[in-house]
C-alpha positions as CSV (number, residue, x, y, z in Angstrom):
1,M,122.3,71.9,137.5
2,K,123.1,75.1,139.7
3,K,124.1,74.4,143.4
4,P,122.8,76.3,145.8
5,D,124.0,79.7,147.4
6,A,126.4,79.1,150.2
7,G,124.5,81.5,152.4
8,F,121.2,79.6,151.7
9,T,119.5,78.2,154.9
10,R,117.3,75.2,154.9
11,L,114.0,77.1,156.1
12,D,113.0,74.3,158.8
13,A,116.8,74.6,160.3
14,A,116.2,78.7,160.1
15,A,113.1,78.6,162.1
16,D,114.4,75.6,164.0
17,G,117.4,78.3,165.4
18,L,114.7,81.1,165.9
19,L,112.8,79.3,167.9
20,R,115.5,78.0,170.3
21,R,116.6,81.7,170.5
22,A,113.0,82.6,171.6
23,A,112.3,80.1,174.0
24,K,112.5,80.4,177.4
25,G,110.7,78.2,180.3
26,E,107.6,76.1,179.2
27,T,108.6,77.0,175.7
28,A,112.2,76.0,176.1
29,L,111.3,72.5,177.7
30,A,108.8,71.8,174.5
31,W,111.6,72.6,172.0
32,L,113.9,70.3,174.4
33,Q,111.0,67.5,174.1
34,A,110.8,67.4,170.8
35,R,114.1,67.4,169.6
36,W,115.3,64.8,172.6
37,G,116.5,61.6,170.7
38,R,118.9,64.3,167.9
39,I,120.4,66.1,171.1
40,V,121.5,63.2,173.1
41,G,120.9,60.0,170.6
42,E,118.1,57.4,170.2
43,P,119.4,55.0,172.9
44,L,119.8,57.2,175.5
45,S,116.6,59.1,174.9
46,R,114.6,56.1,175.6
47,K,116.4,56.0,179.5
48,I,115.8,60.1,180.1
49,E,113.5,62.2,179.4
50,P,113.5,66.3,179.9
51,V,110.2,66.8,182.4
52,E,111.2,70.0,183.6
53,L,112.9,73.7,183.2
54,S,113.4,75.5,185.6
55,G,115.4,78.6,185.3
56,R,118.7,76.6,184.0
57,R,118.0,73.5,186.3
58,L,117.0,70.6,183.6
59,T,115.1,68.2,185.3
60,L,115.7,64.6,183.8
61,A,113.5,61.3,185.1
62,L,115.5,58.3,184.7
63,R,113.2,55.6,183.1
64,D,114.4,52.5,184.3
65,P,115.9,52.5,187.6
66,A,118.2,50.3,186.4
67,W,120.4,52.3,184.3
68,R,121.4,55.3,187.1
69,K,125.3,54.4,187.0
70,A,125.4,54.4,183.6
71,V,123.2,57.4,182.8
72,A,124.9,59.6,185.6
73,A,128.2,58.6,184.0
74,T,126.9,60.7,180.6
75,L,126.0,64.2,182.6
76,V,128.9,65.9,182.2
77,E,129.2,65.2,178.2
78,L,125.0,66.2,178.4
79,E,125.0,69.4,179.6
80,A,128.4,70.2,176.9
81,K,125.5,69.0,174.3
82,L,122.7,71.1,176.1
83,A,125.0,74.1,176.4
84,R,126.1,73.9,172.7
85,E,122.1,73.4,172.0
86,L,121.0,76.0,173.8
87,P,123.7,78.5,174.5
88,E,121.5,81.1,175.7
89,L,120.8,78.7,178.7
90,K,123.1,76.2,179.4
91,P,121.1,74.1,181.6
92,R,122.7,72.1,185.0
93,V,120.8,68.6,185.0
94,I,119.2,66.8,187.4
95,L,118.5,63.5,187.2
96,V,115.5,62.0,189.4
97,G,114.0,58.6,190.0
98,G,112.7,56.1,187.6
99,Q,110.1,57.6,187.0
100,R,108.2,61.3,186.2
101,P,108.1,63.8,189.1
102,P,104.7,64.6,191.0
103,N,102.9,67.3,188.9
104,T,104.5,67.0,185.7
C-alpha cells in the first residue's frame, strides 16, 4: 500500500487551522469553547470554561470555587498553551468566581 505524501494535510486539520486564523471576537470565543477540552485537557476543562473574549482578555469562569487556588496556579501555563493555539491573539486570562459572569 502506498504511503500518503508527506505534504498531505487532513482536511479537518486544514479547516480547523483556517478557522483558527480567521477567528475574531465571538467567533474566536466559539472556536475556543468548541476545542476547550483538547486545549486545556479534560480534567481542567471540567473546572473552568471560557465565557468572554474582549480584545486579548479571555475571561474564564471557575465552576467550583474550591478549585480557585489550584486553577490559579495553572494560569501561566494555560496562557502559554493559548498563545500556541491562537498565536495571532495570545489571550491574557482573567479568572472569575464560581459561576458565569452576568450577561454571558
